[in-house]
ZAMARGU-4260 file (C-alpha; in steps of 0.2 Angstrom, whole numbers, plus 5000, padded with zeros to 4 digits):
<rodrens>
0) 5309/5268/5038 | 5292/5260/5041 | 5290/5242/5036 | 5276/5241/5020 | 5260/5232/5028
5) 5253/5218/5018 | 5235/5219/5011 | 5231/5208/5024 | 5236/5218/5038 | 5229/5234/5033
10) 5213/5224/5030 | 5214/5218/5048 | 5216/5235/5056 | 5201/5242/5044 | 5193/5230/5051
15) 5198/5233/5069 | 5195/5252/5069 | 5176/5250/5059 | 5172/5237/5073 | 5178/5250/5088
20) 5170/5263/5079 | 5152/5253/5078 | 5153/5249/5097 | 5155/5267/5101 | 5141/5271/5090
25) 5128/5257/5096 | 5135/5260/5115 | 5130/5281/5115 | 5110/5274/5117 | 5114/5263/5130
30) 5115/5265/5148 | 5131/5261/5157 | 5133/5244/5162 | 5131/5239/5181 | 5145/5226/5188
35) 5139/5209/5187 | 5140/5199/5204 | 5150/5182/5202 | 5135/5173/5200 | 5129/5182/5184
40) 5147/5181/5178 | 5147/5160/5182 | 5130/5159/5172 | 5136/5166/5158 | 5151/5156/5158
45) 5139/5140/5158 | 5128/5145/5143 | 5145/5151/5134 | 5149/5133/5137 | 5134/5126/5132
50) 5133/5136/5115 | 5151/5128/5110 | 5148/5109/5117 | 5131/5110/5105 | 5143/5120/5091
55) 5154/5105/5094 | 5141/5090/5093 | 5137/5097/5077 | 5154/5096/5069 | 5158/5081/5076
60) 5141/5071/5071 | 5140/5078/5052 | 5148/5064/5047 | 5143/5052/5058 | 5126/5056/5056
65) 5125/5050/5038 | 5130/5032/5037 | 5119/5018/5034 | 5104/5028/5032 | 5089/5027/5021
70) 5091/5042/5007 | 5074/5051/5002 | 5070/5067/4992 | 5062/5075/5007 | 5071/5092/5015
75) 5071/5095/5031 | 5069/5115/5034 | 5070/5127/5050 | 5061/5144/5046 | 5067/5158/5059
80) 5055/5171/5058 | 5060/5188/5066 | 5044/5195/5075 | 5053/5208/5086 | 5051/5227/5090
85) 5062/5233/5075 | 5052/5222/5062 | 5034/5227/5070 | 5037/5246/5067 | 5023/5253/5053
90) 5028/5262/5038 | 5024/5280/5037 | 5014/5277/5019 | 5004/5262/5025 | 5013/5251/5016
95) 5017/5231/5022 | 5033/5230/5034 | 5044/5219/5037 | 5036/5208/5047 | 5019/5209/5035
100) 5033/5204/5021 | 5041/5190/5032 | 5023/5183/5037 | 5018/5183/5016 | 5033/5174/5012
105) 5032/5159/5024 | 5013/5157/5021 | 5017/5156/5002 | 5031/5143/5005 | 5021/5131/5015
110) 5006/5134/5002 | 5017/5128/4990 | 5024/5113/5001 | 5003/5110/5004 | 4999/5109/4986
115) 5013/5099/4979 | 5010/5086/4994 | 5028/5087/4997 | 5035/5078/5011 | 5045/5090/5017
120) 5046/5093/5039 | 5046/5111/5043 | 5049/5120/5061 | 5046/5136/5065 | 5056/5146/5076
125) 5052/5164/5083 | 5066/5179/5085 | 5060/5191/5096 | 5048/5183/5105 | 5042/5187/5122
130) 5042/5169/5129 | 5060/5161/5130 | 5060/5142/5124 | 5071/5133/5115 | 5085/5119/5120
135) 5099/5132/5122 | 5089/5143/5133 | 5094/5157/5121 | 5081/5172/5128 | 5068/5178/5117
140) 5069/5165/5105 | 5055/5150/5103 | 5053/5134/5096 | 5037/5132/5090 | 5037/5113/5086
145) 5045/5100/5094 | 5048/5090/5081 | 5048/5092/5062 | 5031/5092/5056 | 5023/5093/5038
150) 5016/5110/5036 | 4996/5109/5035 | 4986/5124/5038 | 4983/5124/5053 | 5003/5131/5052
155) 4997/5144/5039 | 4985/5151/5050 | 4998/5153/5064 | 5010/5162/5055 | 4995/5173/5047
160) 4990/5178/5064 | 5009/5183/5070 | 5009/5199/5079 | 5025/5209/5083 | 5032/5212/5101
165) 5041/5224/5108 | 5059/5214/5112 | 5073/5213/5100 | 5082/5193/5100 | 5100/5191/5091
170) 5098/5185/5076 | 5114/5175/5076 | 5107/5165/5090 | 5093/5162/5081 | 5102/5152/5067
175) 5112/5144/5082 | 5095/5138/5089 | 5090/5133/5072 | 5106/5124/5066 | 5106/5115/5082
180) 5087/5109/5081 | 5090/5102/5064 | 5103/5093/5069 | 5096/5083/5084 | 5079/5080/5074
185) 5088/5073/5060 | 5098/5060/5070 | 5095/5042/5061 | 5088/5048/5045 | 5094/5055/5032
190) 5084/5070/5020 | 5089/5075/5003 | 5093/5093/5009 | 5092/5103/5025 | 5088/5119/5024
195) 5090/5135/5035 | 5078/5150/5030 | 5081/5168/5042 | 5069/5182/5039 | 5076/5197/5047
200) 5082/5215/5045 | 5097/5210/5057 | 5094/5225/5067 | 5098/5217/5084 | 5116/5218/5094
205) 5125/5199/5089 | 5139/5191/5101 | 5150/5189/5086 | 5164/5175/5093 | 5158/5159/5088
210) 5155/5165/5070 | 5167/5155/5063 | 5161/5140/5071 | 5145/5143/5065 | 5154/5142/5048
215) 5160/5126/5050 | 5145/5120/5059 | 5135/5123/5044 | 5148/5116/5033 | 5151/5099/5042
220) 5132/5098/5043 | 5128/5104/5025 | 5115/5114/5030 | 5111/5128/5015 | 5109/5145/5025
225) 5096/5155/5014 | 5091/5173/5021 | 5077/5181/5014 | 5075/5200/5016 | 5090/5209/5019
230) 5098/5218/5004 | 5114/5211/5002 | 5123/5208/4986 | 5135/5192/4989 | 5142/5199/4973
235) 5150/5214/4978 | 5167/5212/4986 | 5169/5219/5001 | 5178/5236/5003 | 5183/5249/5017
240) 5168/5261/5019 | 5171/5278/5023 | 5160/5288/5033 | 5153/5297/5016 | 5147/5280/5011
245) 5134/5280/5025 | 5125/5293/5014 | 5125/5281/4998 | 5122/5262/5006 | 5110/5268/5020
250) 5096/5277/5009 | 5085/5262/5009 | 5082/5249/5018 | 5081/5231/5008 | 5066/5225/5017
255) 5054/5241/5018 | 5057/5255/5005 | 5062/5273/5011 | 5067/5266/5027 | 5086/5270/5031
260) 5098/5256/5039 | 5106/5261/5054 | 5126/5256/5058 | 5119/5242/5069 | 5109/5235/5053
265) 5124/5237/5042 | 5135/5227/5052 | 5123/5213/5053 | 5123/5211/5034 | 5141/5212/5034
270) 5142/5199/5046 | 5128/5189/5038 | 5138/5192/5020 | 5153/5184/5028 | 5145/5170/5035
275) 5134/5166/5016 | 5150/5170/5005 | 5159/5157/5018 | 5146/5141/5017 | 5139/5144/5000
280) 5122/5152/5006 | 5109/5161/4994 | 5100/5178/5000 | 5086/5185/4993 | 5075/5204/4995
285) 5058/5206/4997 | 5056/5213/4982 | 5063/5199/4972 | 5057/5184/4984 | 5037/5189/4985
290) 5034/5188/4966 | 5042/5172/4963 | 5034/5164/4979 | 5016/5173/4974 | 5015/5158/4960
295) 5011/5140/4962 | 5023/5126/4955 | 5017/5110/4950 | 5025/5093/4959 | 5042/5087/4953
300) 5039/5068/4948 | 5053/5059/4942 | 5053/5053/4927 | 5047/5034/4923 | 5055/5029/4907
305) 5047/5017/4894 | 5059/5004/4890 | 5058/4995/4873 | 5068/4990/4858 | 5067/5001/4842
310) 5070/4988/4829 | 5074/4994/4812 | 5070/4981/4799 | 5075/4965/4803 | 5090/4965/4809
315) 5093/4983/4816 | 5087/4984/4835 | 5092/4997/4848 | 5087/4998/4865 | 5078/5014/4872
320) 5070/5022/4882 | 5054/5036/4881 | 5052/5050/4894 | 5037/5061/4893 | 5042/5078/4889
325) 5026/5088/4888 | 5011/5081/4895 | 4995/5093/4900 | 4995/5097/4918 | 4981/5092/4928
330) 4974/5100/4944 | 4970/5092/4961 | 4955/5079/4957 | 4937/5083/4965 | 4934/5074/4983
335) 4914/5072/4990 | 4911/5076/5006 | 4896/5078/5017 | 4890/5097/5018 | 4879/5093/5034
340) 4895/5086/5043 | 4914/5089/5039 | 4923/5073/5038 | 4909/5063/5036 | 4910/5049/5023
345) 4901/5047/5009 | 4898/5032/5000 | 4891/5030/4981 | 4880/5018/4977 | 4875/5013/4956
350) 4856/5005/4950 | 4852/5003/4935 | 4833/5004/4932 | 4821/5002/4917 | 4812/5016/4908
355) 4795/5011/4913 | 4783/5019/4923 | 4787/5008/4939 | 4808/5011/4936 | 4811/4993/4940
360) 4827/4990/4948 | 4841/4979/4936 | 4853/4968/4945 | 4869/4972/4938 | 4872/4956/4933
365) 4859/4957/4922 | 4863/4973/4913 | 4873/4971/4897 | 4881/4986/4885 | 4881/4990/4867
370) 4882/5001/4853 | 4867/5012/4847 | 4865/5012/4828 | 4851/5021/4825 | 4836/5014/4833
375) 4845/4997/4835 | 4856/4993/4850 | 4869/4980/4847 | 4873/4971/4862 | 4890/4965/4867
380) 4895/4953/4882 | 4909/4955/4894 | 4917/4939/4881 | 4912/4949/4865 | 4923/4961/4871
385) 4935/4953/4874 | 4935/4946/4856 | 4932/4964/4851 | 4950/4968/4858 | 4962/4971/4845
390) 4977/4960/4847 | 4994/4971/4843 | 5007/4962/4850 | 5019/4965/4861 | 5025/4983/4867
395) 5038/4989/4852 | 5042/5004/4844 | 5046/5000/4824 | 5052/5011/4811 | 5042/5008/4796
400) 5052/5021/4783 | 5060/5037/4782 | 5054/5053/4774 | 5058/5071/4770 | 5054/5083/4787
405) 5042/5093/4776 | 5031/5078/4772 | 5026/5080/4790 | 5020/5097/4792 | 5014/5104/4809
410) 4995/5104/4806 | 4996/5085/4809 | 5004/5083/4823 | 4992/5077/4837 | 4991/5065/4853
415) 4993/5072/4872 | 5013/5075/4872 | 5028/5072/4866 | 5040/5058/4869 | 5060/5060/4868
420) 5071/5044/4864 | 5084/5040/4870 | 5096/5027/4874 | 5094/5015/4887 | 5106/5019/4903
425) 5123/5013/4904 | 5121/5005/4887 | 5135/5010/4874 | 5131/5001/4860 | 5114/5006/4861
430) 5122/5025/4861 | 5131/5026/4849 | 5120/5016/4837 | 5105/5031/4842 | 5118/5044/4839
435) 5122/5038/4823 | 5104/5037/4818 | 5101/5054/4824 | 5114/5061/4815 | 5111/5053/4799
440) 5093/5059/4800 | 5097/5079/4805 | 5111/5080/4790 | 5098/5071/4778 | 5084/5082/4783
445) 5073/5066/4786 | 5062/5058/4798 | 5056/5042/4803 | 5037/5034/4803 | 5036/5024/4818
450) 5023/5013/4826 | 5022/5011/4843 | 5012/5000/4854 | 5014/5006/4873 | 5008/4991/4881
455) 5005/4974/4875 | 4987/4972/4865 | 4984/4990/4865 | 4980/5001/4850 | 4994/5004/4840
460) 5001/5022/4837 | 5007/5028/4821 | 5021/5042/4824 | 5034/5052/4817 | 5052/5053/4824
465) 5062/5071/4822 | 5080/5071/4826 | 5085/5084/4840 | 5103/5088/4842 | 5108/5100/4856
470) 5122/5105/4865 | 5119/5095/4880 | 5110/5080/4873 | 5105/5069/4857 | 5088/5061/4854
475) 5072/5058/4844 | 5058/5066/4847 | 5040/5055/4843 | 5026/5065/4840 | 5008/5056/4835
480) 5001/5057/4820 | 4983/5054/4814 | 4974/5041/4806 | 4961/5044/4791 | 4947/5044/4802
485) 4954/5057/4814 | 4957/5070/4800 | 4942/5082/4797 | 4941/5092/4777 | 4935/5107/4776
490) 4931/5118/4762 | 4935/5135/4765 | 4934/5152/4753 | 4949/5160/4749 | 4955/5174/4760
495) 4961/5185/4746 | 4950/5190/4729 | 4952/5205/4717 | 4938/5214/4728 | 4946/5209/4743
500) 4962/5213/4738 | 4973/5224/4752 | 4981/5240/4747 | 5001/5244/4750 | 4994/5256/4765
505) 4986/5241/4774 | 5000/5229/4770 | 5014/5244/4777 | 5001/5245/4792 | 5000/5227/4798
510) 5020/5224/4795 | 5021/5239/4808 | 5011/5232/4820 | 5018/5216/4819 | 5035/5223/4821
515) 5029/5233/4837 | 5024/5216/4844 | 5039/5207/4844 | 5040/5194/4858 | 5058/5189/4855
520) 5065/5204/4865 | 5057/5211/4879 | 5060/5222/4893 | 5058/5215/4910 | 5054/5223/4926
525) 5074/5219/4930 | 5078/5229/4915 | 5083/5215/4907 | 5081/5208/4887 | 5070/5192/4887
530) 5059/5182/4876 | 5039/5186/4882 | 5030/5169/4886 | 5041/5158/4885 | 5034/5140/4888
535) 5045/5134/4900 | 5044/5149/4913 | 5026/5153/4910 | 5011/5146/4922 | 4994/5141/4917
540) 4983/5156/4922 | 4969/5145/4926 | 4979/5134/4937 | 4986/5149/4948 | 4967/5155/4951
545) 4961/5139/4956 | 4977/5137/4969 | 4972/5155/4974 | 4956/5151/4976 | 4958/5134/4988
550) 4970/5142/4997 | 4956/5155/5002 | 4943/5143/5004 | 4954/5133/5015 | 4959/5147/5026
555) 4942/5156/5026 | 4930/5143/5025 | 4914/5153/5026 | 4919/5170/5016 | 4916/5170/4998
560) 4930/5166/4984 | 4939/5183/4979 | 4941/5190/4964 | 4957/5183/4952 | 4972/5190/4956
565) 4980/5205/4949 | 4997/5194/4948 | 4986/5180/4938 | 4979/5194/4926 | 4996/5199/4922
570) 5004/5181/4916 | 4994/5183/4895 | 4995/5202/4898 | 5004/5209/4882 | 5021/5217/4887
575) 5017/5229/4872 | 5000/5236/4877 | 5009/5254/4886 | 5022/5255/4871 | 5021/5270/4861
580) 5026/5264/4845 | 5012/5250/4849 | 5000/5261/4851 | 5003/5273/4835 | 5004/5256/4824
585) 4986/5253/4832 | 4979/5267/4827 | 4985/5267/4809 | 4978/5250/4807 | 4961/5259/4814
590) 4964/5271/4800 | 4968/5258/4786 | 4954/5246/4790 | 4939/5256/4795 | 4925/5249/4802
595) 4906/5254/4796 | 4891/5249/4806 | 4877/5242/4792 | 4860/5243/4802 | 4849/5232/4793
600) 4830/5236/4792 | 4822/5222/4801 | 4805/5224/4794 | 4809/5222/4777 | 4820/5206/4779
605) 4807/5199/4789 | 4795/5202/4776 | 4806/5195/4764 | 4807/5178/4773 | 4790/5177/4774
610) 4785/5179/4755 | 4798/5168/4751 | 4791/5153/4760 | 4777/5151/4750 | 4788/5149/4734
615) 4799/5135/4729 | 4815/5133/4740 | 4825/5135/4725 | 4819/5152/4720 | 4821/5158/4739
620) 4837/5162/4738 | 4836/5174/4722 | 4827/5188/4730 | 4836/5188/4747 | 4854/5196/4752
625) 4861/5181/4764 | 4875/5194/4768 | 4860/5207/4774 | 4852/5193/4786 | 4860/5193/4804
630) 4856/5180/4818 | 4843/5191/4826 | 4833/5195/4811 | 4829/5176/4809 | 4820/5175/4826
635) 4807/5188/4817 | 4805/5177/4803 | 4790/5163/4801 | 4791/5146/4806 | 4793/5135/4790
640) 4791/5118/4794 | 4786/5106/4809 | 4801/5101/4820 | 4805/5087/4832 | 4808/5100/4846
645) 4788/5107/4849 | 4779/5099/4835 | 4761/5104/4840 | 4766/5125/4841 | 4777/5122/4825
650) 4760/5113/4817 | 4747/5127/4822 | 4759/5142/4820 | 4760/5135/4801 | 4739/5132/4800
655) 4739/5152/4807 | 4751/5155/4792 | 4739/5150/4780 | 4750/5135/4774 | 4741/5121/4765
660) 4734/5108/4776 | 4739/5095/4768 | 4757/5101/4767 | 4758/5104/4787 | 4747/5086/4791
665) 4762/5077/4782 | 4777/5084/4790 | 4768/5082/4805 | 4764/5063/4803 | 4786/5061/4799
670) 4788/5072/4814 | 4778/5059/4824 | 4785/5042/4817 | 4804/5050/4820 | 4799/5053/4837
675) 4792/5035/4840 | 4803/5026/4829 | 4821/5036/4837 | 4816/5035/4856 | 4825/5025/4867
680) 4813/5016/4875 | 4799/5028/4880 | 4809/5045/4882 | 4799/5052/4867 | 4784/5044/4870
685) 4774/5058/4879 | 4780/5071/4866 | 4773/5061/4852 | 4756/5057/4862 | 4754/5076/4863
690) 4759/5078/4845 | 4747/5066/4837 | 4733/5071/4849 | 4733/5089/4841 | 4737/5082/4823
695) 4720/5070/4827 | 4709/5088/4834 | 4713/5096/4818 | 4709/5082/4806 | 4693/5080/4815
700) 4688/5098/4812 | 4695/5100/4794 | 4698/5082/4786 | 4696/5067/4794 | 4703/5055/4780
705) 4720/5063/4782 | 4721/5056/4796 | 4712/5039/4795 | 4724/5035/4779 | 4739/5038/4788
710) 4735/5030/4805 | 4734/5012/4797 | 4750/5014/4790 | 4756/5022/4804 | 4751/5007/4814
715) 4760/4993/4802 | 4776/5003/4806 | 4774/5000/4824 | 4772/4984/4823 | 4787/4982/4810
720) 4800/4991/4820 | 4794/4982/4836 | 4789/5000/4846 | 4770/4991/4849 | 4773/4998/4867
725) 4765/5015/4857 | 4751/5008/4853 | 4746/5003/4868 | 4746/5023/4873 | 4735/5024/4857
730) 4723/5013/4863 | 4721/5019/4879 | 4721/5038/4874 | 4708/5032/4860 | 4717/5040/4848
735) 4710/5028/4833 | 4702/5032/4818 | 4690/5048/4819 | 4672/5041/4819 | 4658/5045/4810
740) 4651/5050/4826 | 4664/5063/4828 | 4665/5071/4811 | 4652/5072/4800 | 4664/5071/4785
745) 4672/5053/4790 | 4665/5035/4785 | 4673/5025/4797 | 4658/5018/4810 | 4661/5015/4829
750) 4663/4995/4824 | 4678/4999/4812 | 4686/5008/4823 | 4684/4996/4836 | 4692/4982/4827
755) 4705/4993/4819 | 4712/4999/4838 | 4714/4977/4843 | 4731/4969/4842 | 4736/4961/4829
760) 4749/4947/4830 | 4759/4941/4816 | 4751/4926/4808 | 4766/4916/4799 | 4784/4917/4802
765) 4786/4923/4783 | 4783/4939/4792 | 4794/4939/4806 | 4808/4935/4791 | 4802/4949/4782
770) 4804/4961/4799 | 4821/4954/4803 | 4828/4957/4783 | 4822/4973/4787 | 4829/4978/4801
775) 4846/4970/4795 | 4844/4981/4781 | 4840/4996/4791 | 4854/4994/4802 | 4866/4994/4788
780) 4859/5009/4781 | 4860/5016/4799 | 4880/5012/4797
</rodrens>
């Protein structure tokens, strides 16, 4: 009776038969080998010995290369790109082939490294190159860089310009070359991780005699193997494959959809799967890799703790550390360069000038800062600033008391981030005390109101400490709260009134719309139920668009920026848009809440506003229905008052409308006075002078007394408020009193007008004191 074979023996027999069949199928298309000469056999023997020595050196040096070395967080990455004949063939449906997908993946990897300012060092290897340039002299394999380099835009351009060849190379030899390169180039320095990325369709004949040695070397050197492109499922156990399985497993190529796998590729995938299983490597096809690499990630920054002693009253003190959990992300800052000469240094010069005609330059030491209150500037020197600073004491986190969590509603949350408060590292007493406090606050539904001073003598911040307990950690969450000055009070009309109360059908329509827009359970592209717009997984579309634009401009400095990428637009695209139930609910909303366009009669509205201008303001609102007035209709209404933006045009328009001359002149006079008194320096003097001239011309024609009586008071106000510089403009432009020579209606002589425009200095100190008191009163009124 024949002995029953063990499972291991049956599996060995099957693999022998399978490999024999594979060699027979592969040899059908090969010409018969000619007998090799003695010299050829000796050369191949030397090559195999060289390979064994390289692999043995990798195993032997694995332990010694990591002794007494400085550790950093940088990675050493070797990227093997297949550009051979098998990956260079075009697809029939004009979809991107393997080489295009591989170039796209590598390009995105390099761009992501550049944008996060990573100091990772990378080397590129070309598999299937026409040239042979590597340390092991493996045929058709080229090492692009002599040393590991930090990725830059030149490397990205090199990858994007790669073209396919008509030769193939052993992908397993490419892995060996990259392993040997990483071993030799990382000697003498320690990287946090070493990775080997392989992008190949595995459609080449490989020599499998060194597979186990490669596996040992990957383990001993702690090099992580990552394969991108092949469609290999590491979770499926190896099972015997019959001839009928070729029809099922060979339908699609993992890299190029619709392309059948041949026996050579399936054998390569089985070998790669064996290596990845033994070494703990990973594999990802293009369908999964490209969407993940399309988005740029922010730079990972090691969190810096804010160490402080949290005190609760005079006796309880707990050593804690604060970590910034949420903080607004920032984009790369703009740098200034010369548009005429690239890489030219640009220096900044800052000058201070007076607001006068000559733009007199003022030295920096002669400049002082101040606060503006109305027309008065309150100066502060550097000494004053130091005295003005708030002395809040040393940094602290002091608990002021406890209150119910319902007393701190969400709309009071403010600040630029969230701070997680945890016990300081290696402090067991602090951990026990803080854990007890967190548990008690959680059980009682309480939060703590605390005072936080981040640094000595900085502004104190009021905040709330919320307990947070998860399966992995416990902490207090500090969220800043507002002061009374930060609050804004609003009064809104009621939304639901008897007139606008919704009907039951309308409420049901809204309920159905909400149910059909539920984001807690949405099916993604992998047919998995997930939560849509999860903040932990969602990227900022604006930041992504900026990174896309920066990458495009770096590679194409003279071309226009591209439109927003479709993948970026899809970030904020609702997953419910294509749902039939959502569309039905939306149609019901349109039916229940019908919108009727009301076209106002513009001419009637304008006539109504014109007629009401002549009446008292309290009567104006009685005859015009505000609901019927739209923004575009207001542009048709006449000007009702002289404004400070275009005073001369408003003044003339009101006179043309037939408004009372004295009333319009009074408005004009107030505008001129405000323009001068509220002007910083001479900013508004030109506009005030033009308005004053317009007023004088009109008064000369109609009633000079209106101008002459007011100009006297105007002059006094200028000298009282220290705006006598504008009076110099009045004298220069001859805008003083209207004389009888200019208008027969005036009784002012030429001599009186000349005497009036002369400067009048203050004659006693009592007037000066009165002026000072007036300025103080005005300042207090402004405040």
